[in-house]
N, C-alpha and C positions, 0 to 999 in steps of 0.2 A: 353504301346501301343507304337509303333514305332513312332518317331517324325514326319516323313513324313506323315504317315497316320493320325496323330492328327492334324496336320496343314492343311491338306486337309479337313478334317471334319470341322474344325473351319471356313475356308473360304467358305465352302458350307453353313454354318450357316449364315455367312455375306451375301452371295448372296441371300439367302432366305429372308433376312431382308431388301433388297434394296427396295426403294419406287417404287410403280407403278405410272408411269407418264402418263398412258392412259387417253384420253380426258373424259372418263366417271368417272374418279375417283374424288370424292369429298373431300377425305382426303388421306394422305400418309400412307403407312403401317408402315414406319419408317423414320426418318430424315437422311441426308447424315452424320450429326454428330454422329447419333447412329451407322451407318455402319463403320465410321472411328474408333469409340471407340472400336467396336467389332474386327476390324482388328488389332488394337494395342494391344488389350488384347491377341488375338491369337499369335502375334509375341512374347509379353512378356513371355506367357506361354511356347512357343517353346524354347526361350532362356534359361528358367528355366530347361527344359528338356534336352538341349544341355549340360548344365553345369553338369548335373547328369550322362550323359553318351553319347556314340557316336550318332551323328545326321546324318552323311553323309551315302551314300550307301556303303562305303568302310567297315563298321563295326568296331568293336573294335580291334580285334587282340591283339597282344602281344607288350609290351614296349621293344623295341630292346635292349636299354642300360640295362635295368633290367634283361634280359634274358642272353645276351651276357656279362657275367661278366668277370674280370679278371681271375678268377679261371677257367672258362670255356674256354676262348680263350687260356690262357697260358697253360692249360692242353693239348690241341692239340699240340701246338707248342713245348712243353717239350719233346715230342717223337721224334722229329728230332734230328739228330746227331749235335754235337758242331760245326763241320766244315761246316754245311749247310749255303749256301748264304742267304736263306730266314730267318735264325734264327733272325737277327736284322733288317730284313726288313719289314716283316708282324707285325703290332702291332694291338691291340684292339683299341686304339685311331684313326689310320688310317682307320679301318673298320667303326668305328661309324661315323667318319667324312664323309665318302663315303655314309654310309646308310642314312644320313640325306638328301641327294639328291634324294632318292627314297623312298618317304613316303608311297607308297603302299606295300613295302617290309614287310612281316610278318603282313599285315593287311587284312581286308576283311572278317574275320570270328571270331571265338571265340579266347579266349587266348590261348587255347589248339591248335588250327589250326595254330596260329602265331608261337607257339613254334616248331610245327612240321616243318614249313617252315625254321626256323632258323636251325633246326637239318639237314634238307635235305641240305640246302646250304652248310653248313660246312662239311657234309659227302662227297659231291662232291668236295669241295675244298681240303679236306684231301686226297682223292684218287689222284686228279690231281697233287698236290704238294708234296706229301709224308709227310704229317703233317706239311706243310709250310716249307719244306726244299728247293724246287726248286722255283726260280723266273721264269726262261725260261726253255723250254724243252731241254732235254740233246742233242739230235741231231738237230743242228741249221744249217744244210747244205741247207735244203729245203727253197725255196723262198715263197711258198704257195701263189702264184699270180695267180688269175684267171682273164683273160682279161675282162675289164669292162670299159665302158665309164662313168658310174655313179661313180665308185669307183677305179679310175686308179691307178695302182701300181706305185710307185715313183722309178725311176732307182736306183739300188743300195741298196734298202731297202728289208728286208725280213720279212714276216708276219707269222713266226712260233709262236708256242704257248708261251704265257707270262701271268704272273699273276695267281691269285688264281684258276681261270677256265680255264687257258691256252688258252686265246683268240688267234684264228688263222684265216688266210686268210684275204686278203684285203677287201673282202665283209663284213666283220665283223669289222675289225679296222676302216673302214670308217664311217659307221653309229654309232658305239660306240663312236668315237671321236666327231662326229657332235652332238650327244646327250649330252656329257658332256662337251662340248666346248673346246675340244684339237684336233688338227690336228694330228691324229694318223697315217694317210697314210704317211705323211712327216716325222713323228718322231715315229714310232712304239716302239722304245726303251724306250719311256716315260713311258711305261706300266711296265718296269723292273726298272725304275729309281725312279719313284715317287709312293710311297706306297698307297697314297690316290687315285691317278688316277688308280693305279692297281686294287684297290678294286672297284672303279666306274666302270671300264671297266667289271669287273666280274659281278658287280649287274646289269649292263645293259644287259648282255648276259642273266642272270637269269631271269630278269623281262621281256625280250623279247620272252622268250620261257617256261621256267619251272615254272615261277609263276603261270601261268594259268592252269598248269597241277597238281599243289599241291593238290587240292580238290579231284583228282581221285586216289590218293594215291602215295607213294614214287616211285613205279615202273613206274608210269607215268612221273615223273621227269627225270628218267633215260631214257626213250624213248625220251622225248623232247630234252635232252642235247646231246645224243650220240647213239640214238636208232638204227640207220642204221648199227652201227658197233658192238653194244652190244647186243641188245635184239634178242629174238627168237632163243636163243640157240648159238648165234654167239660167245659170250664171257661170259659164265657163271661164270668164276672166278671173272671177274670184277664186275658183278651184285652182287655175293655173298659178296664181299668186301664192296661194297657200302652199301648193306643192313646192313652188320655188323656194319659200322661205324655210319649208321643212327639209327639203333636200340640202340646203345650205347649212342649216344647223347641224343635220346629221354629219355632214362632212366635217364641221368643226369639232364634233365630239368624237370623230373617229369610228363612226359606225355606219353600216350600210343602211338605206332608207327602208329596205325590204319591198314587199309586193304590195299590188293593190292601192296604188297612190291616189287614184282619182274616183270619183263617185258619179 
């Protein structure tokens, strides 16, 4: 029985056991001490249930450190050329450190659901960085500044793609930095200098969009991340490449890819 349903039933029992204080009552149905005892019993049993499994609405999901092993992570990175700038930048340790700030990542469903989300994240990161070869996008001439009073661009700064998911535009650097506690509007290059910040920015982007799409299938994550430029036949080569990476990583993690792979 789900812990939340169980505790609700217990408290209903406690409520039914509460004394009647009406003027016609000659005796109490139960004493306050009995009610307190039942409440304590319910809380104690809930604690035992929590120890045995997940108690929150987020569900169990996958253990990220157990899924993203050295072999899995380095297996992706090993396909990048030796001269790649990201070869010594992106590390499993940096990813796990960043993932610790996003406890909802790969959570909220079954172990298989969590593994599929891990596979989906790394499929997108693989495509965006060329197997963790690139830290910043190749063409760095564009400023990517959209006039905004909420997230104003800083003079001389450029908000081109950086990091595992190529965070772009001031309206993404601003809220990403606010979320992780770093002023990325003033220092967008921090995403390209600090691997933990780089992964945190990527996970912020993922959790803000694709995470909610994961239950609808991998194709929905493609739509959430870059649908306007990719889905609906706009870029079938990109979709096919993403699906290929995702399917490969699902196989490596021992989980089926699910349905709705394309968009």
